[in-house]
N, C-alpha and C positions, 0 to 999 in steps of 0.2 A: 230521202226526205230531210230537210233543211230544220233541224230543230236547234232552238237555242240551248246551249249546255246549262244553263242556269235555271231551264224550266222544270220543274217537278210535278209528279201526278200524285194526288193524295186521294187514296180510297177514303170515301166517307160513309158508305153504307153496307148492307149485307150482300149487296150484288156488286161485282167488280166493275160494272159499268157507271156505279154512281160514284162521284168525286169531282174534284176540282184541280185547276192547274194552279200553281204557286210559283211565282218568281222570287228566286232567292236573292236577286239583287235589289228590288225595289219592296220586297217583303210584303207582297199584297197577293192576294188570290186573284186571277184573272176570269173573265168571262169567256165562254167558248169563242164568242165572235173575235174578241181581242186575240186570244190564242191562236186560231186559225189564220187570222190576217197578218199577225206579226212574228209571232214566236214559233210556230209549228207548221209551215207550209209545205206543200208537196213538193216545191220547186224554189230555186233561188235561195239566197241569204238574207230574207227580209230582216230578219232579227238584227243583223249589224247595223240596220239604220236606226236602231231603237237608241233614244239619248241615254237611257240609263246603261245601256251595254257599251256604248262607245266610252262613257266616262267612269267605266270600272277599271 
């Protein structure tokens, strides 16, 4: 799995499945769709195309 090294998962509930992804570079919580499309794909290094990642 190609996951951005600046992506964190923060648990926010009693269940481990409740939580949000947090981008350490842009300082924002990301939706599950954004995360799957760019930051945490099953293949390829899509996160390297992210403008925030490129400029870090």
